[in-house]
N, C-alpha and C positions, 0 to 999 in steps of 0.2 A: 785340261786348267781353261785353256781357252774354251772348248765345251762346256764347261758348267759357265763361264762369263756370260755364253755368248746365249743359254737356257732363259739364265736368268735374264736378260734383257729383254729374250721376246715376251714372258710372263710379264712384265712390269709392262711394256708396249700396249699386252692384249687384256690387260686387267682389265679396262673398263667394258670392254669388249665384253668376251666373258662373266660380266659375271649381267650385264644386262642380257645378254643373249639368254644366261639360265633363269632370269626373270621374267621376260618373254614366256617361255616354251612353262613356268610355274605356271602363270596368269592363265597361258591357255590351259592346259591342264587342269586346273583346276576348275574353269568356266565351261571346259565340258563335260566334266565330274557334275556337278550339279543338274544342269540341264539336263542331261541323261539319267539322276537319280532324280531329280521334278517328273519329267517326261513318261519314270515306273512308276509314280509314289510311292518309293521304296522308302525301308527306315535301317540304313547299315549301322545301327548302333548293336555293340556284339557282333563286329564282325573283326577280324585282323584282313589288313591287307599284306596283300603277297607284290612283291615284282618278279619279272621274268628273270633276276638274278635270285633271287631265291630261294629258286627253286633249284636251281645247277646245283646236282650233287660235287664231293669236292673229293678228290685225285685218292685211290681206296675205296671207295664207299664200292657195297653191293650195290649191283642193280635191284635185287629181288629186298633187300632192305628198306627200296623207296619207288616201289609204283605208285605213290602216291600222288610224289611230287614228279614222276614221271608221265601220269596221266594229267598232270595241269600242262605239263609246260606246250602243250600242239598248241592251246589256245592264241599263244604271241604269239600265230605265226597271220604275215599279212599286214595290211596297209588299212590306217586308219587317222585320224585328223584330232592329233592328241595320242597319249598313253593311253594300250589298251591296259583298264584297270582289275584285278580280280582279290573279290570278298571275300572270305572264309568263316564262317561264326563258329566258333571255339577255337580256328584258327584247323592248322592241318590235322587234328585229334578229330572234329567237328566232323554232320554230315550232309552240310546244307552249305551254298556258296553261289556268290553271284559270279560271272563275269561281263563286264562292260565297257561299253567302245560306241564311238561316233561316226557310221564309213563316210568313204570318203564323198560319198554323195551328200552328208549332211544328216542323214536316219540316223536316229540313235538304235543300238542292240543290246538286250539282253538274254547271258544265255542263262539254265538253271541248271545249277550242280548237284549233284549227289552223292555220296560214297556210299559204291556197292562196294562191299571187304573193304579190299586194301584201294580200290580205282575209282577214281571223281568220274563219272559221269553226265554226259551234259545231259538233261532231259526234257527240256525244254528251250524255243526261242521262241524269241519275240522282238520285233518292231517297228518303230512309233514314226513317223515322218516329221522331221522337223528340219528349224531350215538349219543352213552353214553359218557357225559363227563367224560375224565380220570382226578381224580383230585391225587393232590402228596398225596404222603404215610405222614399219622401222624408221627412227630420226637418225641417218648414218652418221650427222654432225657432230654427234653427242659425243662419238667415239676421237678416244683422243690418240692422236700420229708420234707422243712423245716415247 
């Protein structure tokens, strides 16, 4: 019972901080995506976004039945500014996709993907020089201590 109260109090104390942190992250990710899409002049209508978690297999899944997911997972390895973004035309059933991210040096990267059989393959990689996005400094005074 004491442990439940401790966790509840912890959530109350850090509620404002967590929400602000999430909002800051979402704002940064949206700015990075807009900058990357604009720099490559992309139209992502008709494309479905997938996260790294969307590609995880469930317990009991047969590896041979999910080669399309497995072939995409390696794309998310590495560092970036903001979240790496995967867009597939017509989802996993489609044959074309884009993997977008902003490198640590600020450059935008586009990997063009095509599905060959049941495996996704990087067909070409493009990189545009871009400026690092400047984020507003976080105001720690807005966090409550209660």
